[in-house]
N, C-alpha and C positions, 0 to 999 in steps of 0.2 A: 504494500500500500504506500509506503514511503519510498522516497528516492534519495539514496545516500549520495550526497554531493562529493564525498571523499573518494572519488573514483580512482584516482592515481594510487592512493594508499591501498585500496582493496586489490587492485590489479597487481600491485607489487607483491603483496603477500600471497596471492593466488599463484603467481609465477614461482615464488620460492617453495611453496608447499609441493607443487607439481614437480619442480626440479629436484628437490631433495629426496622426495619419496619415490617418485616414479621416473624421474629423469626426463629426458627428451621425449615428448609425446609423439608416438609413432602409430599410425593408423593401420590396422590389419583387418579391416572389415570383411575382406574376401578370404582371409587366411586364418580365421579364428580357430579352425580345426588343427592348426599346426602349433598351438600353444601347449607347452608341457610344463606343468607345475609340480615340482617334487620338493617343495620347501617343507621344513619341519618334519622330516621323515627319519632323522637320525642317521643319515648316510655318512659313511666314512670315505667314500670315493665316488667318482662320477660313474653312474651306471653305463654299462656297455650296450644295452639294448635300446638306446634312444632311437626314435624314428628319424631316418636320414633327412626327411623333409621338414624337420623342426625349424621354426623361425624364432620362437620365443621360448627360452629355457630358464626356469626359475629354480635354482638350487640353494637358495638362501636359507639361513638358520639350520645348518647341518653341522657335521664334524669333519668336513673334507679338509685335508692337510696338503694335498699335492694336486697339481694339474700337469697333464702330459699331452703331447701332441696327438696321441691316439684317442684321447678323450673327446676331442672336438673337431678333428681334421675332416671327418666324414660328414659333418654338418655344414655343407657348403652354402646353404641358404640362411644360416643363422644370422639374425639381426639384433636380438636382445639376449644378453646373458647376465643373470643376477647371481652373484656368488658372495653377497654380503653375509656377515655374521657366521663365518666359518673359522678354520684354523690354518689357513694357508700362510706359510712363512716365506716362501720364495716363489717368484714368478718370472718366467721367461716369456715375454710378450710374443716371441716368434712362434709359439704354439698356435697362434691365431692366423698364421700366414695364409692358410687355405680358407679362411673365413672372410672373404673379400667384401661381404655385405654387412659385416658387424658394425652396428651403429651405437649400441648402448652396452657399456661394460661397467658393472658395479662390483668392486672388490673392497668396499669399505667394511670396517669392523672385522678385520682379520688380524694376523700377526706378521704382516709383511715387513721385512727388513731390507729387502733388496729386490730390485726390478731390473731385468735385462731387457733393454728396449728393442723395439722393432716397429717400424711405421705401419699403422693400420689406416689407410687413407680414408676409409669411409667412416671412421669413428667420430661421433658427435657428442657423446657423453662418456667421460672417464672419471670414475670416482675411486681414489686411492686413500681417502681420508680415514681417520681413526685406525691407523696402523702403527707399527713400531719403528718408523723411519727416524733416523737421527737428523739427516739433512733432507731437504725437499727432493723427492724422487723425480728430478727433471733431467732428461738427457737430450742430446741434440736431435734425435729422431722425432721427438715431440714437435719440433718445429715444422715437420711436414704434415701435421694433422690440421690441414687448412679448413676442414669442416667442423672442427671442434667448437662446441658452444659452452659446455660445462666441464669444469675441471675441479676435482676434489683432492686435496693434498694434506699430508701430515708432516710435522717436523718438530724437533726439540731445540733447534738452533737455526739461525739464518745467516746468510751472507747477502750483501746488497744485490749482487748480480745472479742470484740463484735462478731467477726466472728469465734471464736474458735469452735462452734458446727459444722461448715462446713469445718474446716481446713483440714480434710482428703480427701475432695472431690477434684477432678481434673477438675476444670471448664475451659471452653474455653474462657468465657468472663464475666466480672462483670461490670455492669453499675451503677455508684454511682451518685445519684442526690444530689448536694450540693447547690441548689438554695436557700434553706431556712437556710443554715448554717450561723451562725454569730460568730464572734470572741469574746472570753471571755477574759476579762481583767485579766492580771497577771496569766493566766492559759493556758498552752500549752497542747493540746490533741494529742494523737497518735493512730494509727490504724494499726494493722498488718494483711495484707492479704496474706495468706500463699501460696496458689496455684491457679494461674490463668495465662493464656497465654496473655490475653488482658484485659486492664483496661481502662474504659472510665469514666472520671469525668466531670460532667456538673455543671457549676457555674452560679451565677445570671447574667443575661445579661446586667443589668443596673448599676451594682455596680463595683467599682474598686476592683481589686483582693486583698483580704486581708486574705485569708485562711492560717492559720499557723499550720495546722495539720501535724504531722510527720507520713507519710504513707510509710510503707515498704512492698514490695512484693517480694516473692520468684519466681524465674523462669519467670519473666515478659518479654515478647517478644515485645508486642505492647502497646503503651501508647497514649491515645487521651485525650486532654483537650478542652472543648468547652465553649465559652463565657469568653474570657479573655480580661479584660479592664485594660490598663496600662498607666502610665505616668512616668516621670522621677523619681518621689518620691517613688512609690511602685514597681518599676521594680525589686529591690533587693528582695522584698517579694516573687515574683514568682521564682526567681533564687534559693532562699533558699528552697522554697517548692519543687523544682525539684531536689535538691541535693540528697535526699535519694532515690527518685524514679528512678533516672538515674544512681544509683551507681552500680547496678548489671551488670554483663558482658553479659547477654543474651538479653538485650534490644536492638533491632535492628531498630524498627520503631517508630518514634515519630511524632504525628500529632497535630497541633493546628488549631482549627476551630472557626470562628467568633472571630477574634482578632482585637482589637483597640489599637494602640500603637504609641508612638513617634518613630521617626527614630533612635534616640539615644538608646532607650530601645531595639529596634529590633537588632541593632548591638551588644549590650551587650549580648542579648540572643544568637545570633550567636556565639559570642566569648566564651560564657559559654558552648555551646553544641559542639564546634569544637573538643575538645580533648576527648569527651565522646565516648563510644563504639557504639553509634548510627550510623547506616549505611544509613537510609532513613529518611529524614526530610521533612514533608509536612505541608504547611501552606495554608489554604483555607479561603477565605473571609476576607482578610486582609485590614484594614483601617489605613492609616498613617496620623497622625495629628501633629499639631503645626509647626514643621520646619524640613527641611532636610539640614543638614550641614555636612561638611567633618568630618568624625570620623576615629580614628585610629583603624585599624583591622589587627591583626597578623595572617597570614595564616600559622599557625603551622601545624605540621604533624597531620593528621586526618584520622579516619576510615570511615568518612562520604563518601558515594558513590554518593548519589543523593539528590538534593534539588528541591522540587516542590512547586511552588507558583502559585495559581490559584485565579483569581478574586481579583485583588488588586485595591483599591480605594485610590487616593491621594487627601487629603484635603489641601495640601500645594501648593499654586499657584506660589510662587516665591522661587526657590531653585536652587542649583548648580547641573546641570545634570551630571557633571563629578563626583561629590561626590556620586551621586546615582548609576551611571552605573559602576563605578570603583570597587565598592564592589563586584559586581557579576562577572564582566569580569575577575577578578584576582583570583577567587576561585580555589583552587587546588583540585577539585573533578572531578568525571568522567561524571556525568549527571546533567544537569541543565534544569529545566522547569519553565518558567515564562510566563503564558498564561492569557489572558483576563485581561490585565493591560493597563496602560496609557503610557507605554514606547514607545518613538518615535525613539529610537536608542539603539544600544548596541556597546560599545567600543571594539576595537580589543585588546586582551590581550597584555600586554607590554613584557611579556616573554613567551617562548614556553609553551603552555597550556596543561593541562591534560585532557581537555574536549574530550569525545568521543561521547557524545549525547547532543545536544542542541535543545530545543523545545521552540519557541517563538510564539506560536499560538495566534491569535487574539490580536495583538498589532497594532502599527501604524508605523512600520518600512518602510523606503523608499529604493530606489535603492542604496543609498550610504552606506548601512550597510555592514560591513566587506570588503569593497573595499580595495585592496592593503594590505590585512591582511595575513601575512606569519607566524603567531604564532599558527595557528590551524591545524597543520600538522597531529595531531592524531585524529582529528574529523572524525567520521564514519557516524553519522546520524545528519542531520540538517533539522529542521521543521520550516518553515516560513509561514505557511498557514494563511489566513485571515489577511493579512497586506495590505500595500499600494504599493506593488511592481508593476512596470509598464513596464520595459524594459527587455525582455528576454536576450538580448545581455549582459546587465550588470550583470544579474544573473549568466550567464556563466563565465563572467570575475571574479566575486566574488569567484568562486570555484577554480581558477587556481592554488592557493597555498595550497589548502586543500588536500594534497596528499593522505590521507587515506579515503576520503569521498566516501561512497558507496550508501547512501540513502539520497535523497534530495526531500523534499516536499514543493512546493511553490504553492499549490492549493489555490483556493478562493482568488485570487488577481485580478489585472487588467492587466495582462501581455499580451504583443503583440510583434511581431517581424516584423520590416519593414526596416531593414538595409540590403538590398540585395547586397550592394557594399562591405560589410565587412564580413569576415569569423568569425563565433562564436568561442570563446576560452573556452573550458571546461577542467576540470581536467579529466584525462583518467580513473579514478578509479570508477566513478559513474556507478552503475548497476541498481539502482531503482530510477526512476524519476517520480514524480507526478506533472503534469501541468494541472490538471483538474480544471474546473470552472474558466476559464480565458476568454480572448477575442482573442485567437490565431486563425490564419487562416491557409491556406495550406502551407504558407511559413515556418511554424514551423519545417517542416521536413528537412529544410536546416540549422537548428540551434539546433542540438541535440548532446549529448555526444556520442562519437564513439563506446563505448563498453556497452551501456545501454542494459539491458536484460529485464527489466520490465518498461513499459512506459504507463502512464495513461494520456490520453488526452480527457477524456469525458467531456461533457458540455462546448464545445468551439464553434468556428464558422468555422469549417473545412468543405469544400465542396468536396474536392477530395484529394487523396494521389498521389503526383507526381510519375511518373513511373521511373524517372531518379535518384531516391534516391539511393545512393550507399554506405552509411556509416552506415547502420544498420544491418549488417550481423549477429550480435550477439543477436538481439532482439528476445526474446522468448514469451513475453506476451505483448499484445497491447490492450488497452481499448480506443475506439473512440466512445462510446455510446453518445447519445444525441448531435449529430452534424447534419450536413446537407449533409452527403455523399449520392450520388446517385448510386454508384456502389460498389459491394463487391470486395475488392482488392485481387489480387492473391498474391502468396508468392515469386514471382520472385525477388522482392526487399527485402523481409524478409525471407531469406532461412532457418532460424532456428526457425521460428514462430511455437509455439505449442498451444498458447491460444489467441483467438481473441474475443473481446466483441464489437459488432457493432450494438446493438439493438437501437431502437428509433432514426433512421435516416430517409433518404428519398429513401431507396433502393427499387426499383420496380421490376427490372429484374436482380437478382444476377447471376453472371457468372456461366455458366454450368460446366466449367472446374476447378472450385475452388478447389475441393477435389483432383484433379489430380496434380494441381500445389502446393498444400499445403500438401505434404505427411506426414509432421511431426505434423500436427495439432492434438491436443488431446482434445480440447474444443472449441466449437464455440457457441456464443450466439448472434443470429442475428434476434430475434423475434421483434414483435411490429414495423414492417416496412410496408409501403404501397405497398404490393406486387400486381403486375398486373398478374392475372391468365390467361396467354396466352401461346402459344406454347413455347416461350422462357424460361418459368419457368419450363417446363416439365422435362428437363434434370437435373436441379438443384434438384428438388424433388426426382428424381431417384437416384441422387448422395447421398442424405441424407439417402435413404434406403439402400445404400451399405456400410455405415460406422457403427461402433458400436453405439448402442442407447445412450450410455453415452457421446458421442462426441458432439452431438447437444443438448445444454441445452434448457430447457423449450419447447421442442418439444413434442407434436404438439400444445399445448394450445396457445402459443404466436405467432404462424405462421398462419396468416389468410389473405384471399384475400381482397383487397381494391378496385380492379377494374377488370373486368367491374361490373356494378351495379348489374347484375343478380347473380354474385358470391360473392358479398360483405358480409363479415362475415364468409364465408366458410373456414374451416380449410384446409391448403394446402394438408394434407394427404387425404382429401376427394375430391380434385380437380383432375379430370381425363380427359384427352383428347387423342384421338386416334393417332396412328403413322401416319395414312393416312392424317389426316387434318393438320398435322404439317410438312409433307415432300412434298414440291411442286413438285419435280420430280416424286415421287411415285404417287402423286395425278394425275398428267398429264398422266402418263402411265396407271393408273387404269381407268381414264375416257376414254382414247383412246381404251383400250382393251374392256371395257364395251360397248362403242359405237359401236365398230366393231362387238361384239357378238350380240348386239341388231339388227344391220343392217343385219347380216347374218340370224338371227332368223326371222326377218320380211320378208326378201327376200324368205326364205324357206316357210314361212306361206303363203305369197302372191302366190307363185307358186302352193302350195298345194291347196289353196282355190280359185285358178283362179282369183285372184284379178285383174290382168291385163285385163282379159276379161271384168270384170265388169266396170273397169275404162274406157275402150274403149267404152263400151255401154253408160256409163254415159256421156262421152264426146260428142258422136254423138247425143245423146238425147238432151243434153244441147244446142248444136249448133243449132239443128233443132228448139227447143222451143224458142231460142233467136230470130230466124228469124220470128217466129210467135207470139211473145209476144205482139206486138202492133196491131195485127189483131183481131177485135171483133169476138165473137163467132158466131154471126148471119152471118157475112161475110164468116166465115169458113164453116158454114153449106150450104151457097149458092154455095160453090165450090164443094159439094159432087157430084160425077159422077157415083158411083157404089153402087149397093146394097150390094155387098160382095167382100171381098178380101180373096182368098183361099191360105193358107200356107200349103205346103206338102213337103214330101221328094221326091227327084227325082225317088227313087225306087218305090214310090207309084203313079207315074204320070199316069200309065196306067189306074188305077181305077178312078183317078180324071178326066181324059180326056174322058174315055169311059162311066163312070157311073154318076159321080157327076155333072160335068159341063153340059152335055146334059140335064139332068133332071131339073136342075135349070133354064137353059136358055129357056127350053120349057115352063116354067111358067113366061116368060118375066122378069126374074131376071137377072140384068146386073152384070156380073162377071168380077173381076180384077185378071189377072194372070200375073206372073212376066215375062213370055216369050213373051207376046204380049203387055203388058202395061208399062213395065219399060222404062223410057226415056233414050235414049243413051246419053252419056257424063256425066251423074250424077253418083255419087257413089252408090254402091249397097245399103248401109245403108240408104242413102238419098231417093232412090227409094222406099225402104220398108216403110219408115216413110210416104212418100207422098201417097203411095197406101193405107195405113191404114187410114190416115187422110181423104182421099177422098171416103172412103167406110163407109156405115152404119154398116155393120157387118164384122167381121173377123172370117173366118171359118178355123179351124186347124184340119187337118187330122192326128190323132195321131196313131203312130205305133212304133215298135222298130226302124224302119228306121228313123222316125222323131226324136227320142231321140238321135240318133247318128249324126244328121245333125246340125252343129253349126249355119248355116243360118236360119234354122227353129226356133232355139231357139232365135236368134235375133228378128225374126218376132213376136214370142210370147212375148218376153220381151217388145218390143215397143207397141204392142197391149194392153198389161196389163197396161202400163203407160197411154196410151191413154184412157183407160177405166176410170181410176181415174180422168183424166183431163176433160173428157167430162161429167162425172157424170152420165153415162148411163151403161146399161148392154148389151154390143154389142159383146160379145164373144160367139161363137158356137163351141163346142168341139165335134169332131166325132172320136170315137175310132175304127179305122179300124181293128186293131189287138190288142189283150191283151198285156199290158205292165207290166211286173213284177215290183213291187215297188222298189226292190233292184237293178234293172237294170238302173234306172234313176240316172245319175251322180249327185254328191253332189252340183256341181255348178249350176245345174238347179233346184234350190230350189223353184222357182216360179211355174215350171211345177209340182213339187211334191205337192205344196200347192193347185193348181187348180185341180189336180186329186183327192185330198182329200176333197176339200170343194165344188166344183161345180158339177152340173148335166151335164153329157155328153151323147151324142147319140152313141149307139154302133151298128156298121154295122153287121147285122145278117148274119150268114153263110147260113141259110135256105132261099130259094127263097120265100117261102110262107110268110115270115115276111118282105120282102122288101117293100111291099106296105105300111105297117104301118110306116116304117122308113122314106119313102118319104113324107108321110102325116105329120109327125112331123116336117120335114124340111120346108114344105110349110106353116105349121101353124106358125112357127117362123117368116116367111117373110110376110104372109098374114096380121098379126096384124100390122106390120110396113107399109105394102103397103097401108093400109087404111089411115094411117097418112100421108104417102107420097102423096096419092091422094088428101087428104084434104088440105095439105099445098102447093101442086103443086111444091114440091121441085125438083123432077126429073120426067121424063116421065115414065109411067108404061108400 
């Protein structure tokens, strides 16, 4: 959120870290498979089974004591070799003569005492530091290493021209290990380092600084000293040592790392460096010992732009806080960083300050810091993260006189706002505000700078964004991730919003009209929320599809369904629901239309298939059977009154009355006919059913006329059902005239079936065959007549 203006300092340290730990950066994006890491394996020698195509070989932190030509000669493509932290005592550089691509060689932290030189023309990084050399291991062959950027060396004594063989090389960095260096009595040594941009000197960590070597460097831009232990007595030794090193006009960056000193010596060092051409002074891992008393410090004109102090330990328990804080508050520099220290407060400058950048990260400042301070009018960036701030109202009040303040970072505190009866007071110049990682709630939106453009509120306790916020028209970027928001806010309140980060909240149904209300949005990050994949989410998903792909960040990987359970884990892009199931009105209309079509279709089919006719038959049959359901079969049989019921068409009545009935009654067969046996007052259907049930046989006279008679078909329908009910074969079919199969209507499917499956008697046209026809009729009744006679059911 904040922009560190100390870019030169940061880049310098980044280069050193990369240089000292990893060496020259070499890219192997296409050859990562040729990296062999055998560090920390307890090896005592170089393995013999290394892949010949190896390009990066790490053998550091083992127990290797010797290197031979056969160990590496077959690795013709080797570019990086790390052998640090082993036990190598002697090295013949010629063993690498077959490794023409070798660029990085790290032999630091071994026991080397002697090096036999051989030019490796491709070498860019050579580290021989932290070994047991007496003199600098420089030979004339090193002068041919024209590509060399980094050189690490060790020595316990110097001669002025030790580095002459490489004087013509333009090195980026020299690391000089002086841990084993010891001061010679009555002898002052000197060393001339001609061309390097960066010089890093490492001293013994447990000894007081006593090096009195006169080191001069041409074109030095960055100087770093590590392991400096000082007291009031040897403080001058360090300052004298620095006199020659800081003389050049090109030295811009000076870094002290792992420093133990008294407060008095530290002030003397500041006073010594203040008039020097140094622009950036960095002190890391500083320990203050003995006492902290008020010291005189003259803030003379200086070229120093930035002082950075990180990780300060104070071993002085009783001291004057005014003496401590005044030194820093009155500094006439542009940028001051004091982070990870014990400071509980910082004084307001007594005179208008030159500070434009203040960084007090990870201290223990409270809400009282800089209250009523009107001397920081030039301050543009203030960083107070990881302190003990608690009241957002007081933070705003703190800024009211910082008229140039644009960037304020108070993240990682314990800020909250609960003063609803007071209006917050902020300086109007703030455009970037970081309030992340606090305990702020929804009320924070009523206590914000009016012209803020970038606002970070992630990792707080916000549950909703009030809709009546009217003072954030200038807001362009808003981060409210890791809160408890249940809804995706629109841009009615934030008319200029172009970036919104709202992931890791509790949003289940984001607003469907978000993209319409946020026309200026250029980036939305709303993933990792518990989305409910229902109809309400459908329009939001469609909205995402209508904006450019780069607008919605992390889509589709971070956008997944959380509910219902059947869709849990499904990506939103794969969630599909139809328009019909989500539109109630459309669903009702569709169901209504479909129901109407089904009703019309069923009606047409019913009419076409004569379903009403069948229903009427079924109804009549059911009613009749209901009346007879409780009557035993034996009782029903005792009610039989006729041998046969004859069903025929009225058009065939002449044949029935003149031929069939006389012939049967002549044989004492009792016949039931509708015109003489139907009971007046009962329905026709009921009379038909009664006659069929009171007759042993049902005779049907079939003809084209019969087919066309609906009542004849009723009689056939009921007789057929009675057949199955009685469990007997009581139908007699007489075909009076031929009936074409295609002339039988479809609704008379029972007649079709009987015509196809049962044997019927056909009335012959020839008179000579009439006798046989009547004999067959009598035979059907004679068999039954025998039974009737035996059972005495009816008179014969």
